[in-house]
Each structure stands twice: as C-alpha cells, then as structure tokens.
Backbone bond lengths (Angstrom), bond angles and torsions (degrees), N, CA, C in turn:
res aa  C-N    CA-C-N  psi(-1)  N-CA   C-N-CA  omega(-1)  CA-C   N-CA-C  phi
1 X - - - 1.467 - - 1.518 109.44 -
2 X 1.294 117.62 128.15 1.454 120.76 177.13 1.517 109.80 -111.75
3 X 1.306 114.82 158.97 1.446 119.20 -178.56 1.510 109.59 -110.09
4 X 1.357 115.83 136.08 1.450 119.86 173.60 1.511 109.81 -67.10
5 X 1.309 116.76 159.33 1.461 120.04 -178.71 1.509 110.86 -142.25
6 X 1.344 114.28 140.59 1.461 119.71 177.78 1.516 111.96 -70.28
7 X 1.402 116.72 -10.48 1.462 119.19 177.97 1.520 111.27 -80.20
8 X 1.327 117.05 -11.73 1.448 121.67 179.60 1.510 110.88 -80.19
9 X 1.338 116.46 -166.28 1.462 119.99 -176.41 1.518 113.63 -63.97
10 X 1.349 117.75 -29.15 1.458 120.42 -179.58 1.520 108.65 -163.17
11 X 1.332 118.22 144.99 1.466 120.37 175.31 1.530 109.98 -67.03
12 X 1.319 115.42 148.62 1.458 120.99 -179.28 1.524 110.42 -96.09
13 X 1.330 115.56 128.21 1.462 122.80 175.64 1.521 108.67 -107.92
14 X 1.326 116.18 130.29 1.455 121.29 170.44 1.527 107.64 -92.31
15 X 1.321 117.13 120.08 1.457 122.51 -179.89 1.525 108.78 -108.69
16 X 1.336 116.79 121.69 1.461 122.41 177.18 1.522 108.04 -118.32
17 X 1.320 116.09 106.62 1.475 122.43 -174.91 1.527 107.96 -150.61
18 X 1.356 116.59 122.69 1.458 119.16 -175.18 1.525 113.90 -81.01
19 X 1.328 118.06 -22.69 1.462 121.20 179.16 1.530 108.82 -77.69
20 X 1.341 116.24 117.10 1.464 120.55 -174.06 1.519 112.16 -59.30
21 X 1.337 117.63 -45.76 1.465 120.31 -178.42 1.524 111.26 -62.57
22 X 1.329 116.80 -45.91 1.464 120.47 179.57 1.524 110.15 -64.74
23 X 1.331 116.69 -41.03 1.468 120.35 -178.95 1.522 111.23 -62.38
24 X 1.330 116.57 -48.34 1.462 119.62 -178.30 1.519 111.72 -67.29
25 X 1.333 116.73 -39.31 1.469 119.87 179.38 1.518 111.17 -66.19
26 X 1.331 116.59 -45.23 1.464 120.52 179.93 1.516 111.10 -63.70
27 X 1.319 116.68 -41.26 1.465 120.38 178.03 1.528 110.60 -59.78
28 X 1.326 116.79 -46.58 1.457 120.84 -179.42 1.524 111.28 -63.08
29 X 1.329 117.00 -42.93 1.468 120.65 -179.23 1.522 111.61 -63.60
30 X 1.324 116.16 -39.45 1.467 119.00 179.26 1.523 111.54 -71.11
31 X 1.329 116.78 -39.29 1.471 119.70 176.96 1.520 110.89 -59.63
32 X 1.328 117.00 -40.66 1.460 120.99 179.48 1.518 112.48 -66.21
33 X 1.324 116.81 -19.53 1.469 121.00 -179.22 1.520 112.51 -102.69
34 X 1.316 115.73 16.56 1.458 119.78 169.38 1.512 116.08 94.45
35 X 1.330 118.69 9.30 1.455 121.12 178.12 1.524 110.48 -95.49
36 X 1.319 116.50 153.58 1.459 121.35 161.74 1.523 107.02 -91.21
37 X 1.301 117.84 147.43 1.465 120.55 -174.32 1.521 110.59 -135.93
38 X 1.327 115.78 130.27 1.456 122.55 165.89 1.516 106.75 -106.13
39 X 1.330 117.05 113.52 1.468 121.74 -175.29 1.528 109.91 -100.50
40 X 1.341 115.90 130.35 1.460 121.61 179.78 1.529 109.39 -132.50
41 X 1.343 115.86 157.77 1.461 121.11 -172.76 1.524 113.40 -94.68
42 X 1.334 118.43 -12.46 1.465 119.91 179.14 1.522 109.24 -164.59
43 X 1.338 115.07 -179.52 1.458 119.80 -176.07 1.509 113.89 -66.42
44 X 1.325 117.50 -35.29 1.462 120.27 179.75 1.520 110.53 -64.70
45 X 1.324 116.40 -45.46 1.469 120.18 176.57 1.522 110.99 -62.37
46 X 1.322 116.21 -38.78 1.463 120.10 -178.18 1.528 111.15 -62.67
47 X 1.323 117.09 -44.99 1.464 120.17 179.86 1.520 111.01 -65.49
48 X 1.333 117.21 -36.22 1.462 119.92 176.34 1.526 110.44 -64.27
49 X 1.329 117.17 -37.50 1.464 120.89 179.06 1.528 111.20 -66.13
50 X 1.329 116.48 -34.62 1.466 120.18 178.69 1.526 110.73 -63.14
51 X 1.335 116.43 -33.57 1.463 119.61 178.49 1.522 112.28 -65.68
52 X 1.322 116.50 -23.46 1.463 121.17 179.43 1.527 110.27 -85.86
53 X 1.318 117.24 -48.76 1.464 121.91 177.65 1.518 108.92 -151.74
54 X 1.310 116.30 124.69 1.464 121.63 -178.29 1.525 108.84 -78.55
55 X 1.325 118.10 124.50 1.469 120.34 -178.79 1.518 112.11 -79.70
56 X 1.333 115.29 163.08 1.462 119.63 172.10 1.523 110.87 -72.89
57 X 1.326 117.51 -30.54 1.456 121.90 -173.84 1.528 108.62 -159.29
58 X 1.343 116.40 157.85 1.459 120.51 179.91 1.519 110.42 -127.54
59 X 1.334 115.22 144.70 1.461 123.08 171.12 1.522 106.09 -111.64
60 X 1.326 116.81 119.11 1.462 121.23 -169.37 1.518 110.47 -125.46
61 X 1.321 115.93 126.53 1.459 121.34 173.13 1.527 108.63 -78.02
62 X 1.327 116.77 141.01 1.466 120.04 -177.33 1.518 111.94 -71.68
63 X 1.330 118.19 -48.77 1.462 122.31 -173.56 1.524 110.19 -94.00
64 X 1.337 116.21 99.14 1.465 121.02 179.11 1.521 109.43 -135.66
65 X 1.326 117.51 153.32 1.467 120.22 176.22 1.523 111.50 -75.65
66 X 1.323 115.72 164.07 1.471 126.02 175.09 1.531 112.87 69.07
67 X 1.314 118.36 -49.22 1.466 122.17 174.36 1.513 107.18 -145.97
68 X 1.341 117.39 117.94 1.466 118.64 -177.00 1.520 111.38 -73.12
69 X 1.325 114.77 167.18 1.452 120.03 -174.03 1.509 114.72 -64.20
70 X 1.327 117.85 -31.91 1.461 120.21 179.77 1.527 110.82 -69.17
71 X 1.343 116.88 -41.44 1.464 119.60 177.20 1.531 110.55 -65.97
72 X 1.325 116.67 -40.04 1.460 119.78 177.85 1.523 110.47 -64.44
73 X 1.318 116.43 -41.06 1.472 120.30 178.46 1.518 110.98 -57.55
74 X 1.324 116.40 -45.74 1.464 119.89 179.88 1.527 110.81 -61.25
75 X 1.332 117.28 -38.76 1.471 120.41 179.17 1.520 111.45 -68.23
76 X 1.338 116.57 -41.70 1.462 119.98 -177.75 1.529 112.06 -69.36
77 X 1.333 116.38 -44.48 1.470 118.79 -178.14 1.521 111.28 -67.21
78 X 1.339 117.04 -29.47 1.461 119.67 174.83 1.523 111.39 -63.87
79 X 1.332 116.15 -24.52 1.462 121.72 176.54 1.526 112.16 -89.25
80 X 1.337 116.41 0.47 1.459 120.44 -179.87 1.507 114.46 85.37
81 X 1.342 117.07 15.41 1.463 121.27 -179.75 1.527 108.79 -96.56
82 X 1.321 119.57 118.04 1.462 120.78 178.30 1.526 111.03 -68.29
83 X 1.333 116.02 150.93 1.464 121.62 -173.88 1.520 110.70 -131.39
84 X 1.326 115.37 134.60 1.460 122.45 167.94 1.523 106.90 -111.66
85 X 1.336 116.67 120.30 1.459 121.12 -179.93 1.518 110.00 -80.19
86 X 1.323 115.50 140.56 1.461 122.47 178.61 1.523 106.98 -123.71
87 X 1.338 117.07 117.52 1.450 119.15 -172.93 1.519 111.66 -155.75
88 X 1.323 115.28 159.44 1.466 120.94 176.25 1.514 111.12 -84.95
89 X 1.324 117.88 -10.63 1.453 121.29 -178.03 1.524 110.34 -82.25
90 X 1.317 117.50 136.57 1.463 119.42 -176.78 1.528 113.12 -134.01
91 X 1.347 118.43 10.69 1.453 120.43 178.11 1.533 109.84 -73.34
92 X 1.336 118.23 148.61 1.471 120.45 179.20 1.520 113.34 -53.46
93 X 1.350 117.17 -38.45 1.459 118.82 -178.51 1.526 110.86 -64.11
94 X 1.332 117.89 -32.08 1.460 120.93 177.45 1.519 111.14 -70.05
95 X 1.327 115.93 -39.33 1.461 119.81 177.54 1.521 110.59 -63.83
96 X 1.336 116.61 -43.76 1.460 120.84 179.67 1.528 110.30 -61.78
97 X 1.339 117.14 -43.18 1.464 120.82 179.73 1.525 110.87 -61.74
98 X 1.320 116.14 -42.40 1.454 119.75 -179.98 1.514 112.81 -65.63
99 X 1.304 116.61 -44.75 1.455 120.17 -179.81 1.524 110.84 -70.03
100 X 1.323 116.77 -35.16 1.458 119.85 177.45 1.522 111.44 -64.67
101 X 1.329 116.39 -29.01 1.462 120.15 177.33 1.522 112.16 -74.01
102 X 1.323 116.92 -9.68 1.462 120.46 177.34 1.507 115.00 115.33
103 X 1.343 117.91 -0.18 1.462 119.93 -178.94 1.519 111.16 -63.72
104 X 1.329 115.30 147.75 1.462 121.21 -179.78 1.521 112.38 -90.87
105 X 1.313 117.28 -23.66 1.461 120.73 179.98 1.518 107.78 -159.22
106 X 1.328 115.65 174.08 1.459 121.54 -168.85 1.520 107.75 -147.86
107 X 1.326 118.01 118.36 1.458 122.39 -179.92 1.523 108.20 -122.28
108 X 1.337 116.68 129.95 1.459 120.43 -177.74 1.526 110.98 -97.69
109 X 1.338 114.84 149.17 1.456 121.76 176.22 1.523 109.39 -86.53
110 X 1.322 118.69 147.01 1.471 126.59 -8.05 1.520 110.29 -71.78
111 X 1.306 117.11 149.03 1.458 121.08 -175.62 1.521 110.13 -122.49
112 X 1.307 114.69 157.79 1.454 121.82 173.68 1.526 108.09 -89.04
113 X 1.311 117.47 130.27 1.457 121.50 -175.28 1.526 112.06 -61.53
114 X 1.323 117.35 -38.08 1.460 119.67 179.32 1.525 110.90 -67.03
115 X 1.332 116.60 -36.05 1.462 120.21 177.77 1.531 110.17 -65.54
116 X 1.335 116.81 -46.20 1.460 119.81 178.57 1.520 110.76 -59.07
117 X 1.314 117.54 -45.61 1.459 120.82 -179.92 1.528 111.03 -62.47
118 X 1.328 116.70 -40.71 1.461 120.58 179.00 1.527 111.26 -65.16
119 X 1.337 115.62 -39.35 1.472 119.17 178.19 1.529 110.41 -63.38
120 X 1.312 116.94 -42.01 1.456 120.44 178.94 1.525 111.21 -60.75
121 X 1.321 116.16 -45.10 1.465 119.28 -179.26 1.531 111.28 -67.72
122 X 1.329 117.20 -34.90 1.460 120.60 178.26 1.528 110.67 -65.15
123 X 1.327 116.62 -41.51 1.465 119.87 178.25 1.525 110.54 -63.57
124 X 1.328 118.13 -41.91 1.454 120.71 179.03 1.524 111.24 -65.42
125 X 1.341 116.87 -38.64 1.474 119.01 177.85 1.517 110.91 -62.74
126 X 1.327 117.33 -42.06 1.453 120.77 -179.49 1.515 111.34 -63.73
127 X 1.343 115.58 -29.91 1.453 119.17 -177.66 1.509 113.98 -76.25
128 X 1.327 117.77 -10.15 1.461 120.77 -178.93 1.519 108.61 -99.31
129 X 1.304 115.25 85.38 1.467 119.90 -175.92 1.514 111.94 -66.71
130 X 1.315 116.37 156.20 1.459 121.05 179.89 1.527 112.12 -109.89
131 X 1.327 117.97 -7.65 1.462 119.45 -179.65 1.524 109.16 -66.22
132 X 1.337 116.38 140.66 1.453 120.31 -175.29 1.516 112.12 -105.06
133 X 1.331 118.86 -6.22 1.448 121.00 -176.44 1.519 110.73 -128.66
134 X 1.324 114.28 146.68 1.452 119.41 173.56 1.521 108.66 -78.67
135 X 1.323 116.08 154.88 1.460 121.54 177.75 1.518 108.30 -121.29
136 X 1.318 115.89 154.88 1.456 120.66 -178.25 1.520 110.20 -123.22
137 X 1.340 114.40 145.95 1.459 122.62 173.82 1.521 105.09 -132.15
138 X 1.315 117.33 95.72 1.455 119.85 -173.88 1.515 109.73 63.12
139 X 1.351 116.41 -121.78 1.465 119.21 179.54 1.524 112.74 -93.40
140 X 1.335 116.19 10.75 1.466 121.46 179.22 1.530 109.56 -98.84
141 X 1.329 115.67 133.21 1.459 121.36 178.09 1.526 108.20 -121.27
142 X 1.339 116.13 127.88 1.461 121.49 -178.73 1.521 108.54 -120.23
143 X 1.315 116.34 119.15 1.464 121.84 177.04 1.528 106.92 -97.84
144 X 1.329 116.00 105.17 1.459 120.70 -174.55 1.516 112.54 -71.58
145 X 1.323 117.48 -28.50 1.461 119.39 179.19 1.526 110.36 -75.74
146 X 1.329 116.24 -50.04 1.460 120.27 -177.98 1.520 112.39 -81.61
147 X 1.338 116.11 -10.74 1.467 121.80 -179.16 1.517 110.91 57.82
148 X 1.337 114.52 48.60 1.458 121.71 177.91 1.513 109.65 -120.03
149 X 1.321 115.23 147.01 1.459 121.60 179.38 1.520 108.73 -128.07
150 X 1.327 116.75 136.15 1.457 122.16 176.09 1.521 109.28 -130.92
151 X 1.314 115.24 148.35 1.465 121.14 172.72 1.516 108.54 -128.17
152 X 1.319 115.84 119.06 1.467 121.88 -176.61 1.527 110.32 54.95
153 X 1.336 115.48 37.74 1.448 121.11 176.74 1.511 114.87 82.08
154 X 1.330 117.57 -0.95 1.463 121.17 -178.53 1.529 109.11 -104.19
155 X 1.350 118.84 126.94 1.470 119.89 179.19 1.527 111.70 -59.45
156 X 1.319 115.24 140.09 1.457 122.20 178.72 1.525 107.95 -119.17
157 X 1.316 116.78 128.33 1.461 121.37 178.61 1.526 109.43 -81.22
158 X 1.332 116.52 120.17 1.457 121.55 175.54 1.522 108.20 -124.42
159 X 1.325 116.12 149.21 1.453 119.68 177.61 1.522 109.54 -74.30
160 X 1.325 115.78 165.98 1.465 119.60 178.95 1.522 111.47 -63.40
161 X 1.335 117.46 -34.52 1.464 119.65 179.12 1.527 111.01 -72.00
162 X 1.333 117.52 -40.35 1.462 120.37 175.81 1.523 110.26 -59.51
163 X 1.341 115.48 -43.06 1.467 118.42 179.99 1.520 110.65 -65.23
164 X 1.309 117.16 -37.83 1.455 120.90 -178.68 1.530 111.38 -63.54
165 X 1.331 116.98 -42.73 1.466 120.78 177.46 1.520 110.14 -65.23
166 X 1.328 116.28 -44.15 1.462 120.70 178.85 1.519 110.90 -60.92
167 X 1.317 116.66 -43.78 1.461 121.30 -179.61 1.526 111.53 -63.29
168 X 1.332 117.73 -41.44 1.461 120.74 179.33 1.520 111.09 -60.44
169 X 1.327 117.07 -43.19 1.463 120.66 179.44 1.526 111.10 -68.66
170 X 1.325 117.35 -35.44 1.457 120.46 -179.80 1.529 112.00 -71.34
171 X 1.317 117.22 -33.59 1.462 119.41 -177.46 1.527 111.88 -72.35
172 X 1.321 117.07 -16.27 1.465 120.52 173.23 1.525 108.21 -125.94
173 X 1.307 114.29 49.02 1.470 121.37 -172.42 1.522 111.27 -60.82
174 X 1.304 114.80 134.48 1.457 121.28 -178.96 1.512 113.48 96.39
175 X 1.332 116.91 -21.37 1.465 121.25 179.77 1.525 109.82 -89.98
176 X 1.322 115.26 149.90 1.460 120.91 174.34 1.522 107.78 -88.50
177 X 1.327 116.30 122.31 1.459 121.62 -178.74 1.523 109.53 -113.13
178 X 1.326 115.57 133.06 1.455 119.73 173.83 1.516 109.70 -71.46
179 X 1.319 117.01 164.85 1.455 119.88 176.82 1.525 110.25 -59.01
180 X 1.330 116.52 -40.06 1.463 120.16 179.76 1.527 111.61 -63.78
181 X 1.335 116.74 -37.12 1.459 119.63 178.46 1.526 111.16 -68.42
182 X 1.324 116.29 -38.91 1.464 119.08 177.60 1.521 110.30 -62.69
183 X 1.331 116.73 -43.47 1.468 120.62 177.83 1.517 110.40 -59.74
184 X 1.328 117.12 -46.48 1.468 120.61 -177.86 1.522 111.32 -62.91
185 X 1.339 117.33 -38.83 1.461 120.80 -179.31 1.527 111.69 -75.18
186 X 1.332 116.29 -37.34 1.456 120.08 -173.61 1.521 113.07 -80.36
187 X 1.344 116.40 -30.44 1.463 119.33 -175.05 1.530 113.05 -118.97
188 X 1.321 117.99 0.49 1.465 121.41 -177.69 1.527 111.56 56.15
189 X 1.306 116.98 30.15 1.456 121.63 178.63 1.522 107.88 -162.55
190 X 1.315 116.40 177.84 1.460 120.24 -179.71 1.523 111.92 -124.84
191 X 1.341 117.67 15.69 1.458 118.78 -173.53 1.525 112.55 -79.55
192 X 1.349 118.89 -20.12 1.452 120.14 -179.77 1.528 111.31 -70.83
193 X 1.310 115.97 147.97 1.459 121.71 174.50 1.528 108.34 -68.28
194 X 1.332 119.04 126.19 1.466 120.80 -177.66 1.525 113.87 -58.81
195 X 1.328 117.68 -19.98 1.464 119.68 179.69 1.524 111.93 -63.31
196 X 1.325 117.23 -19.37 1.454 119.45 176.98 1.527 110.99 -61.41
197 X 1.338 116.72 -29.30 1.463 120.62 178.02 1.520 109.89 -67.02
198 X 1.328 117.91 -45.73 1.466 121.29 179.38 1.526 110.88 -57.83
199 X 1.323 115.90 -47.05 1.462 120.79 -178.17 1.518 111.42 -58.52
200 X 1.323 116.07 -44.74 1.459 119.18 -175.35 1.515 113.01 -79.88
201 X 1.312 118.86 -27.76 1.463 120.30 172.18 1.527 109.46 -62.90
202 X 1.334 117.04 -42.15 1.458 120.19 177.52 1.527 111.14 -60.34
203 X 1.318 116.53 -41.08 1.466 120.10 179.89 1.523 111.33 -68.67
204 X 1.329 116.62 -39.82 1.467 120.76 177.66 1.526 110.05 -60.49
205 X 1.323 116.57 -42.67 1.469 120.20 179.54 1.519 111.73 -63.77
206 X 1.336 116.62 -40.50 1.463 119.08 179.25 1.528 111.29 -62.95
207 X 1.310 116.83 -36.43 1.462 120.56 -176.22 1.531 113.19 -85.05
208 X 1.337 116.38 -35.53 1.465 119.97 -170.76 1.520 113.92 -112.81
209 X 1.317 117.63 -7.82 1.461 120.56 -178.88 1.519 111.32 116.69
210 X 1.324 115.80 143.14 1.462 120.92 -173.98 1.519 113.40 -67.47
211 X 1.335 117.44 -19.79 1.464 120.20 -176.61 1.521 113.73 -95.52
212 X 1.338 118.14 3.29 1.466 120.41 -178.04 1.527 110.61 -67.48
213 X 1.327 116.65 -45.83 1.463 121.72 179.36 1.522 108.36 -115.22
214 X 1.321 115.99 125.92 1.461 121.81 -179.40 1.527 110.46 -94.53
215 X 1.322 115.97 136.72 1.462 121.12 172.55 1.522 108.93 -91.51
216 X 1.313 116.81 125.93 1.466 122.33 174.15 1.519 105.80 -105.98
217 X 1.298 116.40 100.90 1.466 121.53 -169.96 1.523 111.64 -58.27
218 X 1.314 113.95 132.94 1.454 120.52 -179.96 1.516 114.10 85.14
219 X 1.350 116.54 -7.11 1.470 119.53 -177.36 1.530 112.40 -125.13
220 X 1.328 117.26 -55.38 1.443 118.43 -177.47 1.508 112.35 160.20
221 X 1.342 116.48 -136.83 1.454 122.09 -174.28 1.536 110.85 -127.79
222 X 1.340 113.68 156.93 1.456 118.41 179.74 1.530 109.19 -152.00
223 X 1.326 115.04 144.07 1.460 121.06 166.10 1.518 106.08 -104.55
224 X 1.291 115.84 127.88 1.458 121.42 -174.01 1.519 111.49 -54.90
225 X 1.334 116.14 142.46 1.463 120.93 -179.69 1.525 110.92 -62.25
226 X 1.312 115.72 152.27 1.455 119.77 178.57 1.528 110.06 -63.49
227 X 1.340 116.56 142.70 1.466 118.97 177.91 1.527 110.73 -59.90
228 X 1.318 114.84 145.03 1.469 119.12 -179.87 1.525 110.32 -67.83
C-alpha cells in the first residue's frame, strides 16, 4: 500500500458517491481543478481503494448502499484521512451527525465546484500543523505537528474532529473557551453547530481521561495551564 502525497503532481482525493452521474461529474470537476481522483461507488469500494493508495482527503456521500457515509467517515478518520461530506441533506441535525462522525467539513448538493475544491484545500491546510513541540497533560502527550496522541505511552486513536477540538483548547491553554470560540478556532468559521464541541469533548474524556478537559459551567471548556 502506498500513500499519496501533496508533494507529487497533485493531491489524491478519494470520492465515494453511489450516484453514477454525480460521481462522474464530481470526478471531472475535481480533475479540472488540479486534483487526482479515485472514484468509488460505495464505502466498501472506498476502503478497498485505500488499501491500494491512501488519499490525502476524501469526499463522501452520506446516503450510500452497503456502508453509509457516516460509517465510512468513521473508518477513514480513524486512519487519519480527513473527510468532507457531500450530501443533499442540509438540516442542522444532519450537519451535527456528520461532524460527530468525524467529518472535517460538510458541503450540500447542489454544490459549486470551486467551493468544493476550496473546502478541500482549506481542510488540508488545517491539517498541516506548525507547532514544533509536543505538549503533555498529565500522562497524555499530544504531538500537534504529527497529530498523534498517546496516553501513558500508548497511542490513542482520535478522529480528526476530536483532535481539532483538543488542539483548539491546547493552543489557548489555561483560558476558558466557549463552544463558539472553540468552533471558530478549530474550523476558522462559525457555521458548525456548537453542540459538536460537547460531543467531542465527551469522546476525548472517554479516551484520554475525564480530567483532561475541564467544564467551566456557564462559560465553556478549559485545559489546565501548564505547571510553572
């Protein structure tokens, strides 16, 4: 299995879309905008394609046969592959479900090809951290550059969204951040439902310990400042 690289001629996008017309059109639009594309018809095909070449990013339709887009998203993000969901659903509850599954962004159909391409590039930029040092919270170690998390020396699998929330709190460590502030820092926008922060804080606590993120009632969340 080889991994695609942004240092090559073009980043590789994994496209999982069961509608043939939408799949072929989206593939063509992305190719015209400088991406390489592996197009698949469902989640099972998509995972098989990952075994051949790991993409930089995936575009996943929510409603697919055999394996739905949310289940595929959870599988891909566990492998460290960022995901942009592509769907006809636009209700807030659908957005929350998608982001809770680990998606990095959410684009509704019909979509503008330039917007989709810009969203993909924005997600990839966010994934390239600039921090040069790992930080510790008790027995938890977070490497912001490599985007790796360990607890007591054992690697812990976190989704891209969980890592994004954790990173936002760490970059302003010691400060109390509202859910809206975490969203703004983690996604560079305010369009996400703030409840996504609550969901992922709960997941972070289950994986890393209940005392990693503190709830400040009536205000928001905080990771305790580093010891002097």
